C-alpha positions in Angstrom: -39.0 -138.6 84.2 -37.1 -136.2 86.3 -34.8 -133.6 84.4 -30.9 -134.2 85.1 -29.0 -131.1 85.0 -25.3 -131.1 83.5 -23.5 -128.3 85.2 -20.3 -127.1 83.1 -18.0 -125.6 85.6 -15.8 -123.1 83.5 -12.6 -122.1 85.0 -10.3 -119.2 84.1 -8.5 -119.8 80.7 -10.7 -122.6 79.8 -10.0 -124.9 76.9 -12.8 -124.5 74.6 -12.4 -128.2 73.2 -12.7 -129.6 76.7 -15.8 -127.8 77.2 -17.3 -128.3 73.8 -16.8 -132.0 73.3 -18.6 -133.0 76.4 -21.1 -130.4 75.8 -22.1 -131.7 72.4 -22.4 -135.1 73.8 -25.1 -134.0 76.2 -26.9 -131.7 73.5 -27.3 -134.8 71.3 -28.8 -136.8 74.0 -31.1 -133.8 74.4 -31.8 -134.0 70.8 -32.7 -137.5 71.3 -35.4 -136.7 73.9 -33.4 -137.6 77.1 -34.3 -135.2 79.9 -31.2 -133.3 80.4 -30.9 -129.4 81.0 -27.6 -127.7 80.3 -26.1 -125.1 82.7 -23.0 -123.1 82.6 -21.3 -122.0 86.1 -18.2 -120.3 87.2 -16.8 -118.3 89.8 -16.6 -115.3 87.5 -19.2 -113.5 85.5 -16.9 -113.4 82.4 -14.2 -115.9 81.6 -11.6 -115.4 79.0 -10.8 -118.7 77.3 -7.1 -120.1 76.7 -7.7 -118.9 72.9 -8.9 -115.5 73.7 -12.6 -115.7 73.5 -14.7 -114.3 76.1 -17.5 -116.3 77.7 -20.3 -114.7 79.6 -24.0 -115.4 80.7 -22.9 -118.0 83.0 -24.4 -118.6 86.4 -22.3 -118.3 89.6 -22.0 -121.7 91.1 -23.2 -120.6 94.5 -26.7 -120.0 93.0 -27.3 -123.7 92.1 -27.9 -126.8 94.0 -26.8 -130.1 92.4 -28.8 -133.1 93.2 -27.7 -136.8 93.3 -29.0 -137.5 89.9 -27.1 -134.4 88.2 -23.6 -134.2 86.7 -20.9 -131.8 87.3 -18.2 -131.5 84.7 -14.9 -129.5 85.4 -13.5 -128.4 82.2 -9.8 -128.2 81.4 -7.8 -124.9 81.0 -4.4 -123.5 79.9 -1.8 -125.5 81.7 0.1 -122.3 82.4 -2.6 -121.7 84.9 -2.0 -124.8 87.1 0.2 -123.0 89.6 -2.4 -120.3 89.5 -5.4 -122.1 90.6 -7.4 -119.8 92.9 -10.9 -121.2 93.1 -12.6 -119.9 96.2 -12.9 -122.1 99.2 -16.7 -121.8 99.0 -16.4 -123.5 95.5 -14.6 -126.5 97.1 -17.3 -126.7 99.7 -19.9 -126.6 97.0 -18.1 -129.5 95.4 -18.2 -131.6 98.4 -21.8 -130.9 99.3 -22.6 -132.2 95.8 -20.5 -135.2 96.3 -22.1 -136.0 99.7 -25.6 -136.3 97.5 -23.5 -138.6 95.4 -23.9 -136.0 92.2 -21.7 -137.4 89.4 -18.5 -135.2 89.4 -16.2 -135.4 86.4 -13.1 -133.4 85.3 -11.8 -133.2 81.8 -8.0 -132.9 81.2 -6.2 -130.7 83.8 -9.7 -129.9 85.4 -8.4 -132.9 87.6 -6.0 -130.3 89.4 -9.0 -128.3 90.4 -10.8 -131.3 91.5 -7.6 -132.8 93.4 -7.3 -129.3 95.2 -10.7 -129.9 96.6 -9.7 -133.1 98.2 -12.4 -135.1 96.5 -9.6 -137.4 94.6 -7.6 -138.3 97.8 -6.9 -142.0 97.9 -9.0 -142.3 94.4 -7.9 -143.6 91.1 -7.6 -140.8 88.9 -5.8 -139.4 85.7 -5.2 -136.4 83.6 -3.2 -135.5 80.4 0.0 -137.6 79.9 2.3 -134.7 80.1 1.1 -133.8 83.4 0.9 -137.2 85.0 4.3 -136.6 87.1 3.5 -133.2 88.1 -0.1 -134.4 89.2 1.4 -137.1 91.6 4.1 -134.8 93.0 1.6 -132.0 93.8 -1.0 -134.5 95.1 0.6 -137.4 96.8 -2.6 -138.9 98.2 -3.8 -139.6 94.7 -3.8 -143.1 93.1 -2.7 -141.5 89.8 -3.2 -143.8 86.8 -0.9 -143.2 83.7 -1.7 -143.9 80.2 -5.5 -144.4 80.6 -8.3 -142.6 78.9 -10.5 -142.0 81.9 -11.2 -143.4 85.5 -14.1 -144.0 87.6 -14.1 -144.0 91.4 -17.5 -144.2 92.7 -19.3 -141.0 91.6 -16.1 -139.3 90.7 -14.6 -139.5 87.0 -11.5 -138.1 85.8 -10.4 -138.0 82.2 -7.1 -137.4 80.1 -8.3 -134.6 78.3 -9.7 -133.2 75.0 -11.5 -135.8 72.9 -11.2 -138.3 76.0 -13.6 -136.1 77.7 -16.1 -137.1 74.9 -15.2 -140.8 75.7 -16.0 -140.2 79.1 -19.3 -138.4 78.5 -20.3 -141.4 76.3 -19.4 -143.7 78.8 -21.8 -142.0 81.5 -24.4 -141.9 78.8 -24.0 -145.6 78.3 -24.0 -146.3 82.2 -27.2 -144.4 82.6 -29.0 -145.2 79.2 -27.4 -148.2 77.7 -25.1 -148.9 74.8 -27.5 -148.3 72.1 -28.1 -144.9 73.1 -24.3 -144.2 73.5 -23.6 -145.6 70.2 -26.3 -143.5 68.5 -24.8 -140.4 70.0 -21.3 -141.4 68.8 -22.6 -141.8 65.3 -24.2 -138.5 65.3 -21.0 -137.0 66.5 -19.1 -139.0 63.9 -16.8 -140.4 66.7 -14.9 -143.3 65.1 -15.5 -145.4 68.1 -16.5 -145.4 71.7 -13.0 -146.1 73.7 -12.8 -147.6 76.9 -11.4 -146.0 79.9 -8.4 -148.5 79.9 -7.4 -147.7 76.2 -4.1 -146.0 76.1 -3.9 -142.2 75.8 -1.9 -142.5 72.6 -3.6 -144.1 69.7 -2.1 -147.2 68.5 -2.2 -145.7 65.1 0.1 -143.0 66.3 2.5 -145.0 68.1 5.9 -146.2 66.6 5.7 -143.2 64.2 8.0 -140.7 65.9 10.6 -140.6 62.9 10.8 -138.6 59.5 11.3 -141.3 57.1 8.6 -140.7 54.5 9.0 -144.0 53.1 8.6 -146.0 56.2 5.5 -143.5 56.9 4.2 -144.7 53.5 4.6 -148.5 54.5 2.8 -147.8 57.9 0.0 -146.1 56.0 -0.4 -149.1 53.5 -0.7 -151.6 56.5 -3.1 -149.4 58.3 -5.6 -149.1 55.5 -5.2 -152.7 54.2 -5.2 -154.9 57.5 -7.2 -157.6 55.8 -4.8 -158.1 53.1 -1.6 -160.4 53.2 1.7 -158.9 51.7 5.2 -160.0 51.4 8.0 -157.9 52.3 8.8 -157.9 48.4 5.7 -156.4 47.7 5.9 -153.6 50.4 9.6 -152.8 49.3 8.3 -152.5 45.8 5.7 -149.8 47.1 8.6 -147.5 48.1 11.3 -148.7 45.5 13.6 -150.0 48.1 15.1 -153.6 48.5 13.5 -156.1 50.9 16.5 -156.5 53.2 17.1 -152.7 53.3 13.4 -152.0 54.2 13.3 -154.6 57.0 16.5 -153.2 58.4 15.2 -149.5 58.0 11.6 -150.3 59.4 13.1 -151.9 62.4 15.6 -148.8 62.9 12.9 -146.1 62.6 10.1 -147.8 64.5 11.7 -149.9 66.9 9.7 -153.0 66.0 9.5 -155.4 63.0 7.0 -155.3 60.1 5.3 -158.2 61.3 5.1 -156.9 65.0 3.3 -153.7 63.7 1.0 -155.3 61.7 0.0 -157.5 64.7 -0.3 -154.8 66.9 -2.8 -152.8 64.5 -4.8 -156.1 63.8 -5.3 -156.6 67.6 -6.5 -153.0 68.0 -9.0 -153.5 65.2 -10.1 -156.8 66.3 -10.7 -155.3 70.0 -12.7 -152.6 68.4 -14.8 -154.9 66.2 -15.5 -157.2 69.0 -16.6 -154.5 71.4 -18.4 -152.1 68.9 -20.0 -154.3 66.2 -22.3 -157.1 65.8 -20.0 -159.1 63.4 -19.4 -162.6 64.1 -16.0 -163.4 65.1 -15.3 -165.4 62.1 -16.0 -162.3 60.0 -13.9 -160.1 62.4 -11.0 -162.5 61.8 -11.2 -162.0 57.9 -11.5 -158.2 58.4 -8.3 -158.3 60.5 -6.4 -160.4 58.0 -6.7 -163.9 59.6 -8.0 -166.9 57.7 -9.9 -168.2 60.6 -11.3 -167.3 64.0 -9.0 -169.9 65.6 -6.1 -167.8 64.3 -7.3 -164.6 65.8 -8.2 -166.0 69.1 -4.6 -167.5 69.4 -3.2 -163.9 68.8 -5.6 -162.4 71.2 -4.9 -164.9 73.8 -1.8 -163.4 74.4 -3.3 -160.2 75.4 -6.5 -161.4 77.4 -5.2 -159.8 80.5 -5.6 -156.5 78.7 -9.1 -157.2 77.2 -12.5 -155.9 78.6 -14.9 -158.4 79.9 -17.3 -158.2 77.1 -14.6 -159.0 74.6 -13.5 -162.1 76.6 -17.3 -163.2 76.6 -17.4 -163.0 72.9 -14.4 -165.0 72.2 -15.3 -167.7 75.0 
């Protein structure tokens, strides 16, 4: 089997986790016996990372020649450097030659700004870190920028939102090339909770509705998250934090913007989607794990969200 080379392009002020997360996915793939070779390239012989660690022993990009089956990853870097992107024109030509061979080209976080500057993202769906979405679209008006997604694919060109979403994207590419079982095995080795879909929101549902400082409401939210399979009354939850039921109902809505019932349903839907996509449990068992008595109850809840569900989940529910 031909060896696939993964080229990691390391820009100035590289963010180490953007680089290391993707790197470890393909290192684990190598450990499983997949034919990968890892190469580190840059425009500079020594790169200082955003955290101050200097990286050397990298190859100048011009000394490499990616083939169609190879992969190029552009790591993210300090956001303060976005206005100072100064990659040489010859690097962009190198990227375009790789693209012409249908080499897989992917960016992590604001590495998408380098990719966009090359012109390879023009008229393509793409994304970057949520804090940079507006700037990304303003700086590159020809792009079809997607907000609040984890990663995108447009032909052989991929972009991811940043940091751990680079891991999600790398696992997605592994699954495309080697199947779900291999990707799942690597995810387990990395102790990744689950392999997220590109259409998943950048902000985890478990972090949503928590932008407040009320410790009692945080306690209620934590209990619900870890006990989704259980039923609980308002009286029970109120006793947990020693306040009256009516007061809890009022404060919860004020602090989170939604009711307790809406919050619990939101979390149950997320858990059901994850189990449907990444487990072999029967739908009836998944319903019970999510706090529903029957699979019919779960289906009724999910039907209101069918437009947002990946095809594989819809198939399991049909």
